[in-house]
DRENZA-393666 format. One record per residue (C-alpha): residue in three letters; x negated, y, z negated. Coordinates in steps of 0.1 Angstrom, whole numbers, padded with zeros to 4 digits, always signed. Layout:
<nodes>
+-----+-------+-------+-------+
!   r !    c1 !    c2 !    c3 !
+-----+-------+-------+-------+
! ALA !     X !     Y !     Z !
...
+-----+-------+-------+-------+
</nodes>
This chain:
<nodes>
+-----+-------+-------+-------+
!   r !    c1 !    c2 !    c3 !
+-----+-------+-------+-------+
! MET ! -0001 ! -0001 ! -0001 !
! ALA ! -0013 ! +0038 ! +0009 !
! ASP ! -0027 ! +0057 ! -0020 !
! GLU ! -0003 ! +0085 ! -0012 !
! ARG ! -0027 ! +0107 ! -0034 !
! ILE ! -0054 ! +0106 ! -0010 !
! THR ! -0052 ! +0139 ! +0003 !
! ILE ! -0080 ! +0151 ! +0040 !
! ASP ! -0096 ! +0174 ! +0008 !
! ASP ! -0102 ! +0142 ! -0013 !
! ILE ! -0120 ! +0125 ! +0015 !
! ALA ! -0145 ! +0156 ! +0023 !
! LYS ! -0153 ! +0158 ! -0007 !
! GLU ! -0162 ! +0118 ! -0012 !
! LEU ! -0179 ! +0118 ! +0019 !
! GLY ! -0194 ! +0150 ! +0018 !
! ILE ! -0183 ! +0164 ! +0047 !
! SER ! -0161 ! +0196 ! +0053 !
! LYS ! -0120 ! +0192 ! +0061 !
! THR ! -0128 ! +0197 ! +0094 !
! THR ! -0145 ! +0168 ! +0103 !
! VAL ! -0124 ! +0148 ! +0086 !
! SER ! -0101 ! +0162 ! +0108 !
! ARG ! -0119 ! +0157 ! +0143 !
! ALA ! -0124 ! +0124 ! +0133 !
! ILE ! -0087 ! +0121 ! +0126 !
! SER ! -0077 ! +0136 ! +0153 !
! GLY ! -0102 ! +0121 ! +0181 !
! LYS ! -0109 ! +0156 ! +0194 !
! GLY ! -0137 ! +0179 ! +0187 !
! ARG ! -0174 ! +0183 ! +0182 !
! ILE ! -0184 ! +0151 ! +0158 !
! GLY ! -0208 ! +0123 ! +0161 !
! PRO ! -0196 ! +0092 ! +0170 !
! ALA ! -0219 ! +0072 ! +0133 !
! THR ! -0199 ! +0098 ! +0108 !
! ARG ! -0165 ! +0094 ! +0126 !
! GLU ! -0169 ! +0056 ! +0119 !
! LYS ! -0177 ! +0067 ! +0084 !
! VAL ! -0140 ! +0088 ! +0078 !
! LEU ! -0120 ! +0060 ! +0095 !
! ALA ! -0138 ! +0033 ! +0079 !
! TYR ! -0129 ! +0047 ! +0042 !
! ILE ! -0090 ! +0056 ! +0059 !
! LYS ! -0091 ! +0021 ! +0064 !
! GLU ! -0105 ! +0010 ! +0030 !
! HIS ! -0082 ! +0031 ! +0013 !
! ASP ! -0049 ! +0026 ! +0041 !
! TYR ! -0050 ! +0066 ! +0042 !
! ARG ! -0019 ! +0077 ! +0062 !
! PRO ! -0019 ! +0111 ! +0068 !
! SER ! +0014 ! +0137 ! +0061 !
! PRO ! +0031 ! +0140 ! +0092 !
! LEU ! +0024 ! +0179 ! +0084 !
! ALA ! -0017 ! +0173 ! +0085 !
! LYS ! -0011 ! +0149 ! +0113 !
! GLY ! +0003 ! +0177 ! +0132 !
! LEU ! -0022 ! +0202 ! +0120 !
! ALA ! -0049 ! +0180 ! +0128 !
! GLN ! -0031 ! +0174 ! +0168 !
! SER ! -0022 ! +0204 ! +0170 !
! LYS ! +0009 ! +0194 ! +0168 !
! THR ! +0039 ! +0204 ! +0151 !
! TYR ! +0064 ! +0173 ! +0154 !
! ASN ! +0094 ! +0199 ! +0166 !
! ILE ! +0109 ! +0200 ! +0200 !
! ALA ! +0137 ! +0230 ! +0206 !
! TRP ! +0171 ! +0222 ! +0213 !
! VAL ! +0179 ! +0256 ! +0232 !
! ILE ! +0220 ! +0258 ! +0241 !
! PRO ! +0245 ! +0290 ! +0249 !
! GLY ! +0254 ! +0309 ! +0220 !
! ASP ! +0293 ! +0314 ! +0235 !
! SER ! +0297 ! +0285 ! +0246 !
! THR ! +0333 ! +0278 ! +0251 !
! VAL ! +0360 ! +0252 ! +0231 !
! THR ! +0360 ! +0228 ! +0267 !
! GLU ! +0319 ! +0229 ! +0264 !
! LEU ! +0310 ! +0220 ! +0231 !
! PRO ! +0318 ! +0185 ! +0224 !
! PHE ! +0295 ! +0177 ! +0255 !
! PHE ! +0267 ! +0194 ! +0241 !
! GLN ! +0269 ! +0181 ! +0209 !
! LYS ! +0272 ! +0148 ! +0231 !
! CYS ! +0235 ! +0158 ! +0248 !
! MET ! +0222 ! +0161 ! +0216 !
! ILE ! +0230 ! +0133 ! +0199 !
! GLY ! +0205 ! +0114 ! +0231 !
! VAL ! +0180 ! +0140 ! +0222 !
! SER ! +0179 ! +0132 ! +0188 !
! ASP ! +0179 ! +0099 ! +0200 !
! ILE ! +0144 ! +0095 ! +0217 !
! ALA ! +0129 ! +0121 ! +0201 !
! SER ! +0131 ! +0098 ! +0161 !
! THR ! +0112 ! +0076 ! +0179 !
! PHE ! +0088 ! +0099 ! +0189 !
! ASN ! +0085 ! +0115 ! +0151 !
! HIS ! +0094 ! +0146 ! +0163 !
! ASP ! +0128 ! +0168 ! +0142 !
! ILE ! +0149 ! +0187 ! +0165 !
! LEU ! +0150 ! +0231 ! +0165 !
! LEU ! +0187 ! +0239 ! +0179 !
! SER ! +0182 ! +0275 ! +0189 !
! MET ! +0205 ! +0293 ! +0201 !
! VAL ! +0207 ! +0318 ! +0237 !
! TYR ! +0225 ! +0340 ! +0258 !
! GLU ! +0229 ! +0347 ! +0288 !
! ASP ! +0210 ! +0382 ! +0277 !
! ASN ! +0195 ! +0376 ! +0251 !
! PHE ! +0170 ! +0348 ! +0247 !
! SER ! +0149 ! +0363 ! +0213 !
! ALA ! +0162 ! +0331 ! +0193 !
! LEU ! +0137 ! +0306 ! +0220 !
! GLU ! +0108 ! +0333 ! +0221 !
! ARG ! +0104 ! +0336 ! +0182 !
! VAL ! +0100 ! +0301 ! +0186 !
! VAL ! +0076 ! +0294 ! +0216 !
! LYS ! +0055 ! +0332 ! +0199 !
! ASN ! +0055 ! +0316 ! +0166 !
! ARG ! +0041 ! +0278 ! +0180 !
! LYS ! +0071 ! +0263 ! +0156 !
! VAL ! +0071 ! +0239 ! +0183 !
! ASP ! +0063 ! +0217 ! +0208 !
! GLY ! +0084 ! +0219 ! +0239 !
! VAL ! +0121 ! +0227 ! +0248 !
! ILE ! +0152 ! +0210 ! +0268 !
! ILE ! +0176 ! +0238 ! +0281 !
! ALA ! +0209 ! +0229 ! +0277 !
! ARG ! +0219 ! +0245 ! +0306 !
! THR ! +0211 ! +0267 ! +0338 !
! LEU ! +0215 ! +0294 ! +0350 !
! PHE ! +0211 ! +0309 ! +0389 !
! LYS ! +0189 ! +0335 ! +0377 !
! ASP ! +0177 ! +0320 ! +0343 !
! PRO ! +0153 ! +0346 ! +0317 !
! CYS ! +0145 ! +0314 ! +0293 !
! VAL ! +0135 ! +0295 ! +0321 !
! GLU ! +0115 ! +0329 ! +0334 !
! PHE ! +0098 ! +0327 ! +0297 !
! LEU ! +0090 ! +0294 ! +0290 !
! ILE ! +0075 ! +0288 ! +0327 !
! ALA ! +0051 ! +0320 ! +0319 !
! GLU ! +0044 ! +0308 ! +0281 !
! SER ! +0035 ! +0274 ! +0301 !
! ILE ! +0050 ! +0250 ! +0271 !
! PRO ! +0068 ! +0219 ! +0284 !
! PHE ! +0098 ! +0222 ! +0292 !
! VAL ! +0128 ! +0200 ! +0308 !
! THR ! +0166 ! +0219 ! +0319 !
! ILE ! +0197 ! +0195 ! +0311 !
! GLY ! +0208 ! +0205 ! +0351 !
! SER ! +0195 ! +0220 ! +0383 !
! THR ! +0176 ! +0256 ! +0389 !
! PRO ! +0160 ! +0269 ! +0415 !
! TYR ! +0131 ! +0276 ! +0406 !
! LYS ! +0096 ! +0255 ! +0416 !
! ASN ! +0080 ! +0229 ! +0393 !
! VAL ! +0106 ! +0225 ! +0372 !
! TYR ! +0114 ! +0194 ! +0357 !
! GLN ! +0150 ! +0179 ! +0362 !
! ILE ! +0176 ! +0161 ! +0343 !
! ASP ! +0205 ! +0161 ! +0360 !
! ASN ! +0243 ! +0146 ! +0377 !
! ASP ! +0245 ! +0150 ! +0411 !
! HIS ! +0270 ! +0176 ! +0410 !
! ILE ! +0272 ! +0179 ! +0451 !
! GLY ! +0272 ! +0145 ! +0458 !
! ALA ! +0303 ! +0133 ! +0429 !
! CYS ! +0321 ! +0164 ! +0437 !
! LYS ! +0317 ! +0161 ! +0473 !
! GLU ! +0333 ! +0121 ! +0473 !
! LEU ! +0363 ! +0133 ! +0451 !
! THR ! +0371 ! +0157 ! +0475 !
! GLU ! +0365 ! +0138 ! +0507 !
! ILE ! +0386 ! +0113 ! +0495 !
! LEU ! +0416 ! +0140 ! +0483 !
! LEU ! +0414 ! +0151 ! +0522 !
! LEU ! +0413 ! +0118 ! +0537 !
! LYS ! +0448 ! +0118 ! +0512 !
! GLY ! +0460 ! +0139 ! +0538 !
! MET ! +0453 ! +0167 ! +0514 !
! LYS ! +0448 ! +0194 ! +0539 !
! ARG ! +0442 ! +0230 ! +0520 !
! ILE ! +0431 ! +0222 ! +0485 !
! ALA ! +0422 ! +0254 ! +0466 !
! LEU ! +0388 ! +0253 ! +0449 !
! ILE ! +0390 ! +0275 ! +0415 !
! GLY ! +0352 ! +0277 ! +0402 !
! GLY ! +0332 ! +0294 ! +0371 !
! ASP ! +0310 ! +0317 ! +0369 !
! GLU ! +0286 ! +0314 ! +0400 !
! ASN ! +0248 ! +0322 ! +0375 !
! HIS ! +0259 ! +0292 ! +0364 !
! VAL ! +0239 ! +0264 ! +0385 !
! VAL ! +0262 ! +0241 ! +0380 !
! ASN ! +0288 ! +0258 ! +0395 !
! ARG ! +0272 ! +0268 ! +0420 !
! SER ! +0265 ! +0230 ! +0428 !
! ARG ! +0301 ! +0217 ! +0429 !
! LYS ! +0311 ! +0243 ! +0453 !
! ALA ! +0283 ! +0227 ! +0473 !
! GLY ! +0301 ! +0196 ! +0465 !
! PHE ! +0334 ! +0207 ! +0475 !
! LEU ! +0321 ! +0227 ! +0505 !
! LYS ! +0303 ! +0201 ! +0516 !
! ALA ! +0328 ! +0175 ! +0521 !
! TYR ! +0344 ! +0196 ! +0547 !
! SER ! +0319 ! +0197 ! +0563 !
! ASN ! +0310 ! +0158 ! +0564 !
! LEU ! +0352 ! +0156 ! +0579 !
! LYS ! +0345 ! +0185 ! +0606 !
! LEU ! +0377 ! +0207 ! +0590 !
! PRO ! +0376 ! +0240 ! +0585 !
! VAL ! +0374 ! +0256 ! +0557 !
! ASP ! +0396 ! +0285 ! +0542 !
! ASP ! +0379 ! +0308 ! +0523 !
! ASP ! +0409 ! +0327 ! +0509 !
! ILE ! +0416 ! +0291 ! +0488 !
! ILE ! +0382 ! +0292 ! +0468 !
! TYR ! +0385 ! +0314 ! +0439 !
! MET ! +0348 ! +0316 ! +0424 !
! ASN ! +0342 ! +0333 ! +0387 !
! SER ! +0376 ! +0324 ! +0372 !
! ASP ! +0372 ! +0316 ! +0334 !
! ASN ! +0381 ! +0344 ! +0324 !
! LYS ! +0414 ! +0330 ! +0313 !
! ALA ! +0436 ! +0364 ! +0328 !
! VAL ! +0415 ! +0362 ! +0362 !
! ALA ! +0422 ! +0321 ! +0364 !
! VAL ! +0456 ! +0325 ! +0361 !
! ARG ! +0460 ! +0356 ! +0387 !
! ASN ! +0447 ! +0332 ! +0416 !
! VAL ! +0464 ! +0299 ! +0405 !
! ASN ! +0491 ! +0319 ! +0414 !
! ASP ! +0474 ! +0333 ! +0443 !
! ALA ! +0465 ! +0297 ! +0461 !
! VAL ! +0501 ! +0291 ! +0454 !
! SER ! +0520 ! +0316 ! +0474 !
! LYS ! +0498 ! +0306 ! +0501 !
! ASN ! +0503 ! +0272 ! +0503 !
! VAL ! +0488 ! +0251 ! +0491 !
! ASP ! +0482 ! +0211 ! +0485 !
! CYS ! +0458 ! +0203 ! +0461 !
! ILE ! +0440 ! +0229 ! +0434 !
! ILE ! +0404 ! +0211 ! +0419 !
! CYS ! +0389 ! +0233 ! +0388 !
! THR ! +0344 ! +0236 ! +0384 !
! ASP ! +0358 ! +0222 ! +0347 !
! ASP ! +0379 ! +0213 ! +0323 !
! MET ! +0389 ! +0248 ! +0311 !
! ILE ! +0402 ! +0261 ! +0340 !
! CYS ! +0414 ! +0231 ! +0344 !
! SER ! +0438 ! +0236 ! +0319 !
! TYR ! +0451 ! +0269 ! +0322 !
! ALA ! +0466 ! +0259 ! +0360 !
! LEU ! +0483 ! +0232 ! +0346 !
! ASP ! +0494 ! +0258 ! +0324 !
! GLU ! +0503 ! +0279 ! +0341 !
! ILE ! +0517 ! +0255 ! +0371 !
! ARG ! +0541 ! +0247 ! +0345 !
! LYS ! +0556 ! +0280 ! +0338 !
! LEU ! +0558 ! +0289 ! +0378 !
! GLY ! +0585 ! +0254 ! +0373 !
! LEU ! +0561 ! +0233 ! +0399 !
! LYS ! +0557 ! +0192 ! +0385 !
! VAL ! +0525 ! +0176 ! +0388 !
! PRO ! +0523 ! +0157 ! +0415 !
! ASP ! +0553 ! +0160 ! +0429 !
! ASP ! +0553 ! +0193 ! +0440 !
! ILE ! +0508 ! +0203 ! +0434 !
! ARG ! +0487 ! +0183 ! +0428 !
! VAL ! +0452 ! +0192 ! +0408 !
! ALA ! +0420 ! +0178 ! +0393 !
! SER ! +0391 ! +0190 ! +0381 !
! PHE ! +0351 ! +0183 ! +0381 !
! TYR ! +0351 ! +0178 ! +0348 !
! ASN ! +0363 ! +0154 ! +0323 !
! SER ! +0364 ! +0159 ! +0286 !
! PRO ! +0392 ! +0155 ! +0255 !
! VAL ! +0410 ! +0188 ! +0260 !
! LEU ! +0433 ! +0170 ! +0293 !
! GLU ! +0441 ! +0142 ! +0268 !
! SER ! +0469 ! +0153 ! +0261 !
! TYR ! +0482 ! +0164 ! +0299 !
! GLN ! +0509 ! +0143 ! +0315 !
! PRO ! +0509 ! +0131 ! +0338 !
! ALA ! +0464 ! +0125 ! +0334 !
! ILE ! +0447 ! +0145 ! +0353 !
! THR ! +0418 ! +0130 ! +0381 !
! THR ! +0383 ! +0135 ! +0371 !
! LEU ! +0348 ! +0128 ! +0374 !
! ASP ! +0331 ! +0114 ! +0346 !
! TYR ! +0299 ! +0123 ! +0330 !
! ASP ! +0282 ! +0111 ! +0307 !
! PRO ! +0265 ! +0136 ! +0284 !
! LYS ! +0243 ! +0113 ! +0259 !
! GLN ! +0227 ! +0103 ! +0289 !
! LEU ! +0220 ! +0130 ! +0299 !
! GLY ! +0199 ! +0142 ! +0263 !
! SER ! +0182 ! +0108 ! +0265 !
! GLU ! +0163 ! +0105 ! +0304 !
! ALA ! +0155 ! +0150 ! +0287 !
! CYS ! +0139 ! +0140 ! +0259 !
! SER ! +0120 ! +0109 ! +0275 !
! THR ! +0110 ! +0129 ! +0297 !
! LEU ! +0099 ! +0159 ! +0276 !
! MET ! +0077 ! +0129 ! +0257 !
! ALA ! +0066 ! +0122 ! +0292 !
! ILE ! +0050 ! +0153 ! +0300 !
! MET ! +0033 ! +0163 ! +0264 !
! ASN ! +0019 ! +0126 ! +0267 !
! GLY ! +0004 ! +0140 ! +0299 !
! GLU ! +0015 ! +0112 ! +0323 !
! ASP ! +0028 ! +0117 ! +0357 !
! VAL ! +0071 ! +0121 ! +0357 !
! PRO ! +0098 ! +0128 ! +0388 !
! LYS ! +0106 ! +0172 ! +0386 !
! LYS ! +0140 ! +0159 ! +0388 !
! LYS ! +0162 ! +0133 ! +0383 !
! LEU ! +0196 ! +0124 ! +0391 !
! LEU ! +0221 ! +0101 ! +0367 !
! HIS ! +0251 ! +0088 ! +0378 !
! TYR ! +0288 ! +0101 ! +0385 !
! ASP ! +0320 ! +0075 ! +0383 !
! VAL ! +0357 ! +0086 ! +0403 !
! THR ! +0385 ! +0086 ! +0385 !
! PHE ! +0415 ! +0087 ! +0402 !
! LYS ! +0450 ! +0092 ! +0383 !
! ARG ! +0489 ! +0105 ! +0386 !
! SER ! +0476 ! +0141 ! +0388 !
! THR ! +0467 ! +0131 ! +0426 !
! GLN ! +0488 ! +0104 ! +0437 !
+-----+-------+-------+-------+
</nodes>
C-alpha cells in the first residue's frame, strides 16, 4: 500500500536533490542524468509512491481539466441536448482522469472561456455549439490550445464532430417530395448557427437531386423568435403549402400551435415535420415525423478526439455521425 505521507519534497530531501529534479524524473521531461532518474524511480518504486493529481499535473504542466463550453442563451429545447452531450463527454473524460469545467458563453461575450484559458485552468476545450462567425473558435485558434467543436464550422484546420445534417435533411425532404408534397415550406432558425445552415443546405439539395424547382418565397430563416415564426407559419399557410418542415423542435412547436389556432388539422389539411427530435414534441398528436440523433455519442466522440489530439495522436479533422429518419403520422 502506498505511503500517502510521502511527498515530492520528502523524496528530494531523502535523496539530497532538488524538487525540480524529482519532478523531472517523474514526468520524464527536462534535463536530468540517467543515474539520477534511476535513483528517483527506484525510490518511488520501493515506497510505492503515487503522485497526487495536483503534483502529477504540475510535473507534466497539466491541469487535468477540460472546458465544456455551452451557450448561455440556450432555449428549453436545447438544454437536454447539451446535457446528454455532457454525459458522453464526462464518460470519456473520467477514463482519462480529467474533470470538466463548465463555461457559459454568449454570441457577443465569451469572457468566461477567455478567463479559464488565459489563466491556464484547462488542457483542452470542447465547444458545444458552432457559429458561422464564431469568436470562441477564433480565440482558441489564436491561443493554440487543443479544442474540438460539436458541430461543423467554416474555420479551417479545426477538429469537428457532427451529425450528417446535410445528408439527413436531404433524405427526409426527398422522401416527402417523392410522396407528392411538392410545396414544402422550410421554417428555420438563426442562420449564424451553422446547424441551421447545414439543415437548409440539405433541404435545398433534395430539390436539386430530384430536379425540382425551389420556391424561395416559402423558405423562412431566422425564425427562432416566436412572433416571427408564427408570422411565417401564417404566410406559408396562405400560400397553400403541402407541408411545413422546421429546423428545430421549438420552431415546430410554434408552428403546431399556430396551425391548431387556424383551425387546421395535421396531417389532413397540412403535414408537418422537424429536423430534430426532442422531448418538446412528445406530447403532440399526431406524432411528429423527425430526424433522430444521439447527443451522448456526439459528446463521447468529441472528448475522445480531444484526448487524442492532446496526446499528439493523428485523428481526422472531421467526423460525421449517423442519424435516423423516423416517419410518423404528421406526414402521412
